N, C-alpha and C positions, 0 to 999 in steps of 0.2 A: 504494499501499501502506500503510495504518496504521504510525505510528511505534510504538516503542517507550513513548515517554512517552505516547501517545495510548489503547495496553493500560491502562499503569499508570493514568490519569486514571481510566477507566472504570471499575477495579476499586475505587478510592477513594473513588468519586459515590455506590454506594450507602451505605458507611460516614458519610460525612458530612453529606448530606442526610436518610437516614432511621434512621440510628444500628442497622445491622445489621451485622454481623460479614463481611468480609472477607476473605481471604489476604493476607500481605502480600507486595508483589514483593521477591525478596532479590537477582536481578540477572538477566543477561543471558548466553546462550551463542551464539553463532555456528557457526551449521553450513552444509552446502555449502546448501543449498536457501534460507537468511537466517539470523535471527536470531530465538532460544526466549527466551521471558519465563518465566524460573524464579521459581516463588512459595514459600513456606513449605508445609511437609505440616501437611495439617490431620487431627486423626485420627478415624481411622473409627470411628463409632457404630454397633451394632445396633438401629434403631431400632423402635419398638413403636408400635401405632394413638396411643394417648395423646401419644406424644413427636410425629407426624407433625400432630396437632393443635394442639399446644403453639406450631408455626412459624406455625400463621397468623398470631397478632399479628405479627409480625416481616414475612411477606408483603403485611399490610394497611397495616403502616408505608411500604413501596417505594411501595403505590399509591396512599398519600395526600400524595407529595413535587409539587409546583405548580411550573409551569415557565411559560416563554412558548410553548415548542413542545414535543413529546413526542421523547423521544429526547436522543438526544448533538446537538451542536450538528456535528460532523463527519460524516465519511465513514465508514464502518466497516467489518469483514469478520467472517460469523460460520462458524469455522474458513475452508475455502476461498472461502466465496461473498461475493460483495460486497455489501455494504446501501449500497446509496443513502439519503442521507437526503435528502428534497426535502419540501417544504412547501407547499399551495395557497396562493395568492394570499389575503389578507383583504379 
């Protein structure tokens, strides 16, 4: 299982590398099934078509980030689904 630190890193990384906004981690909460990462509240916004078009530049900034590989350096999960990080040899 990934650690809370891995999850926090995954949230901070888009902000650090592409300058887009992500919610801040406030802390953790231990429950019977494990640990939950508690994030700051984000304001719900009623978006119009023009607002969605303005989000394009942020998405483009994320896609312009370059690295030695695609994705994070660690294994991960998408909800309960395991996401193995494997790369073909070059």
